[in-house]
LOSE-818465 format. One line per field, with one value per residue: x, y, z of N, C-alpha, C, O, CB in turn; residue in one letter; residue number from 1. Coordinates in steps of 0.02 Angstrom, whole numbers. Glycine has a CB too. Example, Ala and Ser with C-alpha at 12.3 -4.5 7.8 and 13.67 -1.06 7.14 Angstrom:
n.east	[660	642];
n.north	[-284	-112];
n.up	[390	354];
ca.east	[615	684];
ca.north	[-225	-53];
ca.up	[390	357];
c.east	[660	645];
c.north	[-165	2];
c.up	[390	394];
o.east	[712	670];
o.north	[-166	57];
o.up	[423	402];
cb.east	[565	704];
cb.north	[-224	-30];
cb.up	[452	286];
resn	[A	S];
resi	[1	2];
***
This chain:
n.east	[42	34	98	88	-3	-106	-271	-413	-569	-737	-878	-1043	-1216	-1358	-1513	-1677	-1790	-1945	-1947	-1850	-1931	-2029	-1952	-1893	-1785	-1678	-1564	-1492	-1597	-1665	-1716	-1800	-1773	-1881	-1978	-2058	-1995	-1864	-1791	-1753	-1652	-1550	-1533	-1475	-1354	-1299	-1282	-1185	-1076	-1044	-939	-833	-705	-676	-566	-601	-756	-856	-981	-1105	-1191	-1328	-1497	-1543	-1432	-1366	-1461	-1455	-1323	-1329	-1413	-1337	-1229	-1256	-1218	-1095	-976	-902	-796	-842	-939	-885	-954	-979	-1010	-970	-993	-1117	-1263	-1263	-1307	-1456	-1524	-1656	-1720	-1739	-1851	-1929	-1979	-1936	-2050	-2112	-2018	-1974	-2008	-1949	-1829	-1713	-1687	-1670	-1553	-1467	-1477	-1426	-1296	-1243	-1234	-1133	-1163	-1229	-1377	-1518	-1477	-1403	-1276	-1134	-1062	-922	-917	-959	-861	-753	-779	-788	-657	-590	-654	-606	-473	-468	-506	-395	-289	-323	-304	-162	-123	-180	-153	-249	-320	-432	-584	-752	-881	-1026	-1145	-1211	-1306	-1266	-1144	-1067	-1081	-1005	-882	-856	-846	-725	-632	-654	-676	-809	-947	-1047	-1193	-1196	-1156	-1233	-1284	-1378	-1496	-1429	-1310	-1149	-978	-818	-660	-487	-371	-240	-152	-43	90	45	-85	-242	-258	-345	-332	-403	-570	-739	-906	-1029	-1162	-1095	-1182	-1275	-1421	-1470	-1579	-1710];
n.north	[-57	108	252	417	505	637	695	794	761	763	727	673	662	571	636	677	551	456	371	438	545	478	434	305	167	149	84	-43	-49	-25	118	245	424	553	639	792	834	816	903	1034	1033	964	1052	1156	1097	1072	1205	1244	1170	1223	1263	1184	1061	888	753	621	528	445	334	261	117	118	167	295	368	366	436	563	596	608	721	828	825	848	917	959	900	811	669	502	408	292	150	88	-39	-49	75	86	116	76	-94	-127	-235	-332	-215	-132	-32	-1	116	223	229	110	22	54	-18	-137	-239	-284	-193	-78	-109	-100	32	91	49	129	87	-7	-137	-269	-253	-371	-488	-394	-266	-223	-73	-90	-183	-94	1	-80	-110	19	61	-16	37	166	146	95	215	297	213	224	362	368	292	365	497	577	718	775	720	668	600	510	460	388	438	366	318	436	482	391	408	539	517	450	541	668	653	665	633	490	514	644	663	671	719	829	798	784	847	864	831	912	857	861	740	632	496	392	270	225	246	339	516	662	827	945	1004	1034	1100	1044	1087	1250	1327	1231	1155	1038	920	802];
n.up	[-1	-49	27	116	47	-6	0	-48	11	-31	43	34	81	22	-62	-3	52	56	167	246	284	357	456	455	471	338	286	190	101	-58	-86	-174	-213	-141	-241	-292	-176	-134	-203	-159	-65	-135	-241	-171	-132	-258	-304	-214	-250	-372	-502	-450	-474	-496	-478	-471	-450	-337	-281	-173	-228	-218	-266	-220	-195	-322	-396	-330	-355	-499	-514	-452	-532	-658	-816	-780	-814	-739	-691	-745	-634	-509	-443	-282	-176	-44	7	51	158	334	374	441	471	542	586	482	383	486	620	758	844	821	867	998	1118	1110	1185	1124	1030	1112	1180	1075	1037	1157	1147	1052	920	919	950	845	748	747	622	554	535	643	713	700	599	490	500	457	322	264	284	187	72	75	63	-71	-135	-107	-160	-298	-313	-300	-415	-522	-494	-427	-337	-288	-236	-253	-152	-143	-27	121	273	394	359	342	471	543	488	525	666	659	598	651	784	830	938	927	925	881	754	644	481	371	236	71	108	191	224	205	190	219	195	244	197	273	317	441	442	410	427	474	424	405	412	361	341	217	115	161	239	277	349	479	439	430];
ca.east	[-1	71	88	100	-46	-152	-331	-473	-627	-798	-919	-1110	-1271	-1407	-1567	-1734	-1833	-2008	-1928	-1823	-1987	-2058	-1898	-1882	-1718	-1678	-1511	-1475	-1652	-1649	-1767	-1787	-1787	-1947	-1982	-2002	-1971	-1791	-1750	-1728	-1588	-1499	-1516	-1430	-1289	-1275	-1254	-1119	-1020	-1035	-865	-785	-686	-656	-524	-642	-818	-872	-1044	-1140	-1231	-1400	-1533	-1552	-1368	-1358	-1508	-1430	-1267	-1358	-1441	-1288	-1176	-1282	-1186	-1032	-917	-861	-781	-892	-932	-870	-1000	-947	-1057	-942	-1012	-1189	-1273	-1258	-1360	-1494	-1558	-1728	-1741	-1752	-1920	-1967	-1957	-1930	-2112	-2122	-1964	-1952	-2023	-1911	-1771	-1654	-1675	-1647	-1480	-1425	-1474	-1377	-1230	-1222	-1223	-1079	-1192	-1262	-1448	-1528	-1472	-1371	-1201	-1112	-1019	-856	-926	-961	-792	-711	-793	-773	-587	-578	-678	-558	-405	-476	-498	-322	-248	-338	-265	-91	-115	-200	-135	-306	-312	-496	-630	-822	-908	-1097	-1155	-1274	-1296	-1231	-1073	-1033	-1078	-951	-819	-845	-821	-654	-584	-666	-688	-875	-983	-1097	-1262	-1190	-1125	-1286	-1287	-1441	-1506	-1387	-1262	-1094	-917	-761	-599	-415	-350	-170	-135	27	97	14	-157	-266	-274	-383	-298	-455	-641	-791	-973	-1046	-1146	-1070	-1235	-1330	-1460	-1478	-1649	-1726];
ca.north	[3	164	301	486	528	689	705	824	722	795	669	705	613	576	681	654	493	450	341	489	584	433	412	233	141	126	38	-58	-56	19	165	305	491	577	698	843	861	814	948	1101	1017	949	1114	1195	1068	1087	1272	1246	1135	1251	1279	1139	1006	827	704	556	524	380	330	200	95	118	209	361	398	380	490	626	615	630	789	875	824	864	966	980	872	773	599	447	385	226	131	45	-67	-39	139	77	125	17	-147	-130	-303	-334	-148	-94	-24	17	175	222	215	37	-22	75	-63	-196	-237	-290	-125	-32	-129	-79	109	107	35	178	49	-56	-201	-279	-270	-444	-496	-328	-252	-181	-15	-112	-209	-37	29	-119	-103	87	61	-46	87	222	120	92	284	321	177	251	422	356	273	415	565	617	755	798	667	675	535	517	401	388	468	325	315	499	488	348	443	601	493	434	596	728	642	686	576	454	546	714	661	667	777	833	773	820	886	821	858	919	838	855	678	613	425	369	202	206	259	402	567	723	895	998	984	1089	1077	1058	1156	1286	1345	1178	1140	966	906	743];
ca.up	[-1	-53	84	108	-6	25	-38	-23	-3	-12	56	41	93	-31	-44	41	33	96	227	283	314	403	506	452	455	272	285	124	57	-114	-84	-219	-184	-140	-286	-295	-112	-123	-247	-123	-33	-185	-277	-131	-139	-326	-308	-167	-288	-437	-520	-421	-520	-458	-512	-470	-416	-311	-255	-160	-285	-204	-312	-191	-206	-395	-415	-301	-397	-562	-509	-438	-579	-727	-856	-745	-842	-691	-716	-739	-563	-494	-391	-234	-125	19	34	69	225	385	368	501	482	556	600	422	364	548	649	836	879	816	900	1059	1171	1096	1220	1083	995	1163	1187	1012	1046	1213	1127	998	860	923	940	778	752	725	552	527	547	700	694	679	530	449	494	418	249	246	278	118	21	74	33	-145	-161	-104	-212	-364	-313	-312	-481	-571	-477	-399	-279	-260	-249	-225	-134	-125	15	171	334	438	333	358	547	565	466	571	723	653	577	691	850	849	964	880	919	860	692	593	432	337	169	22	145	211	251	161	230	191	224	225	210	286	330	503	433	380	472	445	443	405	399	359	320	145	104	215	280	277	406	492	435	401];
c.east	[46	50	95	64	-100	-209	-376	-532	-684	-851	-992	-1165	-1320	-1465	-1626	-1773	-1899	-1990	-1891	-1882	-2019	-2012	-1890	-1808	-1718	-1621	-1493	-1534	-1642	-1705	-1752	-1794	-1860	-1947	-2054	-1977	-1903	-1753	-1718	-1659	-1532	-1487	-1465	-1357	-1260	-1248	-1189	-1061	-1009	-963	-814	-769	-662	-616	-560	-705	-835	-936	-1065	-1183	-1304	-1434	-1531	-1484	-1350	-1399	-1479	-1370	-1288	-1377	-1385	-1233	-1193	-1246	-1124	-973	-873	-846	-842	-885	-915	-913	-970	-996	-1035	-962	-1088	-1196	-1273	-1315	-1395	-1535	-1631	-1754	-1762	-1825	-1959	-1941	-1956	-1992	-2127	-2075	-1949	-1964	-1987	-1843	-1707	-1637	-1649	-1571	-1442	-1427	-1422	-1306	-1202	-1199	-1169	-1104	-1227	-1338	-1461	-1522	-1432	-1300	-1191	-1076	-951	-861	-926	-895	-745	-717	-777	-694	-563	-598	-629	-492	-412	-472	-428	-280	-262	-304	-194	-78	-127	-187	-196	-289	-377	-547	-694	-848	-981	-1122	-1216	-1255	-1254	-1155	-1038	-1029	-1016	-881	-804	-822	-745	-609	-596	-674	-758	-911	-1033	-1159	-1254	-1164	-1171	-1274	-1357	-1439	-1467	-1340	-1204	-1036	-864	-698	-536	-387	-281	-168	-59	31	56	-61	-177	-281	-306	-347	-345	-520	-689	-857	-989	-1122	-1128	-1128	-1296	-1359	-1466	-1557	-1661	-1681];
c.north	[64	213	369	515	576	700	753	784	757	734	694	647	626	624	646	595	494	418	388	525	543	412	340	216	111	74	22	-79	-7	72	228	370	514	643	727	865	865	870	1008	1083	1003	1006	1154	1166	1077	1150	1278	1220	1168	1272	1235	1084	948	782	637	571	457	379	267	183	97	173	283	398	414	436	560	649	641	703	840	880	841	922	988	952	834	704	553	417	309	207	80	28	-56	32	142	98	64	-31	-151	-189	-300	-265	-110	-92	-4	79	169	198	140	-7	-4	30	-129	-194	-249	-226	-71	-48	-100	-1	127	95	82	145	-4	-126	-209	-286	-341	-446	-437	-327	-215	-128	-36	-147	-156	-6	-9	-113	-32	94	32	6	144	204	119	166	314	285	208	322	418	336	325	490	610	656	783	747	680	607	550	448	414	421	431	319	383	510	449	380	505	571	477	494	654	718	660	622	552	492	616	718	663	727	773	802	816	868	836	860	863	911	839	792	660	538	411	296	179	218	322	452	623	783	950	968	1040	1058	1088	1041	1195	1309	1292	1171	1070	963	838	684];
c.up	[-1	12	63	48	31	-26	-4	-42	21	-15	75	48	34	-14	-9	10	79	169	275	323	368	459	514	441	383	260	212	78	2	-126	-130	-183	-188	-182	-287	-230	-103	-161	-212	-96	-87	-230	-238	-134	-207	-338	-266	-207	-359	-449	-492	-478	-475	-503	-516	-432	-402	-272	-229	-221	-276	-242	-284	-198	-276	-418	-388	-339	-466	-560	-497	-494	-647	-759	-827	-778	-796	-721	-707	-671	-562	-434	-344	-175	-56	50	46	140	267	368	436	513	489	570	537	404	424	581	727	868	878	854	971	1121	1167	1130	1182	1050	1055	1179	1134	1020	1099	1195	1074	938	863	917	870	790	727	642	511	542	613	670	672	607	473	442	451	345	226	243	210	63	16	44	-43	-174	-163	-151	-281	-371	-329	-387	-533	-553	-454	-339	-243	-281	-212	-210	-114	-87	61	235	387	420	358	437	574	546	507	638	720	646	620	767	877	878	922	870	892	786	631	545	397	266	119	54	170	240	195	207	189	227	198	245	214	303	389	494	404	435	434	470	441	389	403	329	246	143	169	267	289	344	415	488	406	420];
o.east	[91	-5	106	95	-130	-198	-381	-546	-688	-862	-1001	-1157	-1323	-1466	-1619	-1785	-1904	-2016	-1897	-1881	-2036	-2032	-1881	-1774	-1749	-1632	-1479	-1528	-1613	-1738	-1698	-1817	-1896	-1920	-2103	-1939	-1878	-1693	-1663	-1612	-1476	-1432	-1419	-1308	-1199	-1200	-1144	-1005	-970	-931	-755	-810	-633	-632	-547	-710	-832	-945	-1047	-1206	-1341	-1403	-1519	-1484	-1323	-1376	-1481	-1362	-1264	-1357	-1386	-1197	-1150	-1244	-1099	-919	-814	-878	-886	-829	-929	-911	-939	-1017	-1077	-950	-1117	-1148	-1282	-1369	-1366	-1577	-1665	-1815	-1798	-1859	-2019	-1883	-1973	-1992	-2152	-2089	-1913	-1931	-1993	-1801	-1653	-1579	-1609	-1532	-1387	-1375	-1380	-1260	-1144	-1152	-1160	-1074	-1251	-1360	-1421	-1557	-1431	-1268	-1236	-1059	-923	-817	-899	-873	-705	-668	-753	-669	-516	-561	-612	-461	-365	-442	-407	-238	-215	-279	-167	-31	-92	-206	-194	-251	-379	-553	-696	-839	-996	-1118	-1264	-1196	-1211	-1112	-986	-983	-981	-832	-746	-777	-707	-558	-548	-677	-767	-906	-1062	-1179	-1306	-1152	-1149	-1255	-1388	-1386	-1471	-1331	-1213	-1042	-866	-686	-535	-382	-264	-181	-20	-21	32	-99	-135	-314	-297	-334	-331	-527	-682	-860	-966	-1143	-1144	-1120	-1353	-1324	-1469	-1593	-1625	-1691];
o.north	[70	210	383	546	561	713	755	772	779	700	731	592	679	652	588	592	528	438	382	532	570	376	315	252	60	25	68	-115	46	68	258	371	495	695	690	914	910	881	1030	1122	1028	1010	1183	1203	1089	1158	1315	1243	1143	1299	1244	1067	959	776	600	616	413	423	216	226	79	226	329	459	467	480	610	708	694	741	892	930	846	975	1039	980	823	682	566	400	272	239	32	69	-52	45	196	100	8	-8	-177	-191	-268	-259	-60	-143	10	95	117	155	112	-65	-42	40	-172	-154	-228	-207	-26	-1	-75	28	170	125	77	167	-41	-169	-160	-320	-368	-411	-433	-377	-180	-130	-3	-141	-167	11	18	-113	-24	132	58	15	167	241	139	178	348	317	217	339	459	360	329	537	671	635	806	733	698	560	595	392	445	431	460	315	382	541	471	377	521	601	487	501	693	765	668	567	590	503	647	773	657	780	720	782	878	925	775	911	826	950	818	794	671	520	416	263	122	198	357	434	632	790	1002	916	1087	1004	1137	988	1172	1308	1308	1182	1035	995	818	628];
o.up	[41	40	4	5	82	-85	57	-100	78	-65	123	22	3	42	12	-50	130	221	336	384	421	505	570	404	368	225	174	29	12	-178	-125	-126	-234	-161	-283	-228	-70	-152	-231	-106	-83	-258	-267	-137	-213	-374	-284	-200	-399	-403	-507	-521	-422	-562	-563	-391	-445	-229	-259	-258	-322	-251	-323	-206	-291	-455	-425	-355	-487	-603	-529	-501	-691	-727	-851	-769	-811	-769	-665	-651	-608	-381	-367	-135	-11	108	51	179	243	350	484	558	449	565	541	407	416	571	756	912	926	870	1004	1172	1211	1110	1204	1043	1040	1191	1146	1008	1088	1223	1053	905	816	884	842	836	689	606	450	559	635	611	628	564	419	387	414	309	170	202	182	14	-39	7	-78	-226	-210	-183	-318	-425	-367	-419	-583	-588	-460	-295	-187	-340	-153	-249	-74	-112	41	250	420	464	391	464	619	583	522	666	767	679	628	807	937	850	883	813	879	762	574	568	394	242	122	31	170	274	146	253	131	289	139	303	167	303	390	539	375	484	374	530	471	357	443	300	216	166	225	328	304	394	364	526	360	396];
cb.east	[-52	60	136	172	-81	-113	-366	-481	-623	-816	-886	-1126	-1307	-1435	-1591	-1784	-1791	-2063	-1887	-1783	-2039	-2082	-1910	-1925	-1695	-1673	-1528	-1426	-1718	-1638	-1778	-1837	-1745	-1971	-1960	-2023	-1995	-1762	-1794	-1780	-1598	-1518	-1580	-1455	-1292	-1324	-1305	-1126	-1038	-1082	-845	-816	-627	-719	-456	-603	-870	-816	-1085	-1182	-1212	-1413	-1607	-1576	-1319	-1375	-1583	-1413	-1222	-1417	-1492	-1259	-1146	-1357	-1230	-1032	-881	-898	-720	-884	-999	-796	-1062	-883	-1065	-866	-991	-1214	-1332	-1263	-1327	-1534	-1532	-1742	-1686	-1713	-1948	-1966	-2001	-1913	-2169	-2118	-1898	-1980	-2095	-1904	-1777	-1664	-1752	-1694	-1470	-1459	-1544	-1393	-1228	-1167	-1207	-1043	-1241	-1233	-1489	-1605	-1542	-1402	-1169	-1069	-1013	-827	-990	-1009	-762	-719	-868	-808	-557	-622	-750	-545	-386	-546	-539	-291	-265	-418	-270	-64	-154	-272	-102	-362	-269	-517	-601	-872	-866	-1142	-1090	-1301	-1359	-1264	-1073	-1073	-1147	-960	-824	-915	-860	-643	-593	-727	-641	-915	-1011	-1116	-1302	-1142	-1085	-1359	-1226	-1463	-1581	-1431	-1299	-1070	-891	-763	-607	-365	-400	-110	-164	58	168	42	-190	-329	-215	-462	-239	-439	-663	-765	-1024	-1000	-1205	-1031	-1259	-1304	-1525	-1444	-1684	-1724];
cb.north	[3	197	291	497	464	759	641	893	657	859	624	753	623	508	715	714	423	402	283	536	604	375	439	202	87	184	-25	-110	-45	-23	185	306	542	587	677	902	825	745	975	1129	953	889	1156	1199	998	1079	1324	1200	1054	1308	1347	1106	1029	789	696	494	556	356	349	206	30	126	182	356	355	320	474	619	556	588	794	859	763	880	1022	960	921	765	568	392	399	218	104	80	-140	-46	194	3	158	42	-219	-76	-337	-380	-112	-122	-86	-39	231	293	255	19	-18	135	-73	-204	-281	-342	-97	-39	-204	-106	140	66	-32	224	93	-49	-214	-345	-220	-473	-503	-264	-208	-217	32	-161	-246	11	34	-182	-120	138	24	-115	115	248	44	57	328	312	99	256	452	299	220	405	596	573	809	871	599	711	499	531	386	311	481	259	308	559	459	276	464	649	437	389	617	759	677	719	590	385	548	752	604	670	774	906	771	857	925	780	814	990	768	925	623	659	382	409	186	247	254	390	590	726	913	1054	929	1155	1112	1011	1190	1345	1407	1107	1170	939	957	753];
cb.up	[63	-125	140	103	-47	41	-51	-49	26	-63	115	-25	168	-45	-105	54	43	54	213	238	261	369	572	396	508	225	324	125	93	-178	-13	-277	-220	-67	-359	-332	-60	-144	-303	-58	14	-225	-289	-59	-123	-371	-286	-98	-297	-446	-497	-352	-572	-430	-476	-436	-452	-270	-299	-95	-302	-127	-322	-116	-180	-436	-385	-226	-405	-579	-452	-372	-578	-726	-867	-673	-870	-621	-677	-794	-521	-483	-421	-208	-134	12	-14	60	233	465	346	506	542	614	635	366	333	597	625	866	848	747	860	1068	1173	1021	1271	1032	956	1228	1186	934	1069	1276	1103	1022	808	987	997	740	713	751	526	556	488	754	752	735	528	474	559	435	233	299	335	109	40	143	60	-164	-121	-35	-212	-375	-254	-262	-493	-584	-538	-381	-295	-283	-230	-275	-76	-194	58	188	359	440	247	322	580	533	392	581	742	595	502	665	884	786	1023	907	990	908	690	626	376	333	152	-28	207	152	309	121	259	206	210	266	155	342	341	563	493	336	510	466	398	355	447	313	361	89	69	187	254	253	402	567	394	333];
resn	[M	A	S	D	V	C	L	E	L	V	V	V	R	H	G	L	T	Q	W	N	L	D	K	R	Y	Q	G	Q	R	D	I	E	L	L	M	P	D	A	L	A	D	M	D	R	L	R	L	E	L	E	G	E	R	F	D	A	V	V	S	S	D	L	T	R	C	R	Q	T	L	A	H	I	A	E	G	R	G	W	P	E	P	R	L	D	Q	R	L	R	E	N	D	F	G	E	F	E	G	R	N	W	E	E	L	K	D	D	P	V	Y	R	E	W	I	D	S	A	G	E	L	A	P	P	G	G	E	S	A	Q	D	L	R	D	R	L	A	L	A	L	D	A	I	F	D	A	A	V	E	A	G	H	R	R	V	L	V	V	T	H	G	G	V	I	R	E	L	R	R	E	F	E	G	V	P	F	W	E	G	V	V	G	Q	A	A	G	R	R	W	T	L	I	R	Q	A	E	G	I	T	C	T	S	S	S	A	V	P	R	Q	A	S	V	S	G];
resi	[1	2	3	4	5	6	7	8	9	10	11	12	13	14	15	16	17	18	19	20	21	22	23	24	25	26	27	28	29	30	31	32	33	34	35	36	37	38	39	40	41	42	43	44	45	46	47	48	49	50	51	52	53	54	55	56	57	58	59	60	61	62	63	64	65	66	67	68	69	70	71	72	73	74	75	76	77	78	79	80	81	82	83	84	85	86	87	88	89	90	91	92	93	94	95	96	97	98	99	100	101	102	103	104	105	106	107	108	109	110	111	112	113	114	115	116	117	118	119	120	121	122	123	124	125	126	127	128	129	130	131	132	133	134	135	136	137	138	139	140	141	142	143	144	145	146	147	148	149	150	151	152	153	154	155	156	157	158	159	160	161	162	163	164	165	166	167	168	169	170	171	172	173	174	175	176	177	178	179	180	181	182	183	184	185	186	187	188	189	190	191	192	193	194	195	196	197	198	199	200	201	202	203	204	205	206	207	208	209	210	211	212];
***
């Protein structure tokens, strides 16, 4: 593995879905965007990224991410995206399709909540499972950067992914790492032999609100 690679990584969450409105755990269910309701947030993100150029674009393969990317990338001349299943949302197993009201009296659910995701939901992934596959996804992004000379990369993914990356790169507690729809973070990351470190971080869009 090559080391001493510096990247600016812009990582954003997909736009609004009906399940976001219903506060249901989407996980790896392939839910489409809620249109036209999703447009306001995505238009704000598109405007924020106006004039930016990326050496590579990587996205979760789930429909809501691909739709979001298509909207913000239209007419921009960005590179053809690479789809990576490792950038999918956490697998919530038996909790997917359900919300807090439906789950709040389930003791297994309460244990999972109290663990801040470290326990795996029944049939799903633990936070460590998610971290393991995100580490592989990030290594693939850095490896491509070494091979092709990339310096700026756009990633379209999910809220749980960004929350876990914020916990790693910014030291943000699990429950405080949420970002809104079509919003995310801009990180400067350096990969060295001992791992990846973050030297700067900021919100994208800069005035984005946390909603949904």
